[in-house]
Every structure is written in C-alpha cells, then in structure tokens.
N, C-alpha and C positions, 0 to 999 in steps of 0.2 A: 553159679553157672558161668562158665567162661564164654566170652563172645567170640564169634568167628572173625576171620580176617575180612570177610565180605562186609560185616557190620562196621569194621574199622574203616574200610574204604568208603562206605556210604556216609559214615559220620564225617570223614575228612571232606568229602565232596560237598556235603551240606554246609560245613564250616567255611569252605572256600567260597561257596555261593554267597553266604552272608557277608564275607569279607569283600567280595566284589560289589555287593549292594551298598557298601559304605565306603566309597572312594575318598571321602574326606578324612578318613582315619589317619592319625599321625603316623609317619614312617617309623617312629620309635617302637611300634608294636602295639598300637592302640586298638587291637582287635582281639577277638576270642582266641584266634590262632597265636597271636603274639603272647597272650597270657600263658597258653600251654607251652610255648617255646621257652618262656622265661622260667616256668616251673621245671621243665625238662632239664634245663641247664643248671638249676639250683642243686646244692648238695642234698642228697636223698630225695630230690623232687619236691622239696618242701620250702615254703616261704611264709613269713608273717604276712597276713593280708594287707597290712598297712604298707609294708615294703613293696609288695606286688603292685598295689595301687600306685605308689609313687613311681615305680619303674614303668608302668604302663603308659603314662602320659594321658590317661583318660580322665574325664570328669567323673565325679562320684556316681552320678546316675547311670552313665553308660557302663562304668566298671561294675557296679552292683548288678545290673542286668546281665552282663557277660558272665560274671561269677555264678549267678543263679542258673543261667542256661547251661553252663559247663557242668555244674553240680547235678542239675536235673537230668542231663544226658549221660552222666556217669564218667565224665572226663576228669573230674577232680572231686575231692572231698574237702569240706571245711569243718574244722573242729576247734575246740578251745572256748574259753569264756569270752563274753562280750568285751571288746576292746583289745583282746590279745588273741584273736582267731588266727589260725594257720591254715593255709591251703596246701593240699598235697595232691600231686598228679596221680591218677590211677594207671593201671596197665593199659587200658583202652586209650586214655589220654596220651600216654607215651607213644603208642602206636600211631595215633593221629599226628602228633608233633613230628615223629620220624617221617611220616609220609609228606608232611608239609615241607620239611627240610629238603627232602629228596626232589621236590618238584621245582 
C-alpha cells in the first residue's frame, strides 16, 4: 500500500523535531535526516552501511539507533549479510529527504 503525501509530511515533521531535540549533532549530517540526505544523493539511493556510517560522523550507538528508527518507519531498508549490509532509501524516505532539502 502506498503512503499518502500527508504521511510523508508528518514523517518529515517528526524527523525535524527529533533533529531539533539533538542540537549537538555534527553539522556533517549526524542526524536521521542527514542519513536520508546521504542516501538520496547516492547512486540508486543505496550505500554500504559501513560507508554511510563513516559519512555520518555519528558514533556507532547513535548511528545504529538512527538506522533502526529509519527502517522501522519505512524510510529505508537494510539488506545483505552481516558485515556487508547495504542501506537503500525507500520512496517515502526520498519524499522526506526532498521535503528536508526544500525547507
């Protein structure tokens, strides 16, 4: 079932609120929205999880929690074998990343 634009906007607003609640996040994109932006900019919206972690500037615990939240909300999927997992942005995740870029 496809999600409506209203759900995309709600998801975007929730992500922005989480970002504002973490003002100490690095400017390099160390937030959930930063992870979505990095995936949206990647070829085919896909990155190795290790590369995404490196690009995020986040510590492992924060990165893991952000990936889990993004996957649980349907903004990205994680696939592959342990140690070589890949993250791929979903259509909903792309919509949220677009909304974040536009604001």
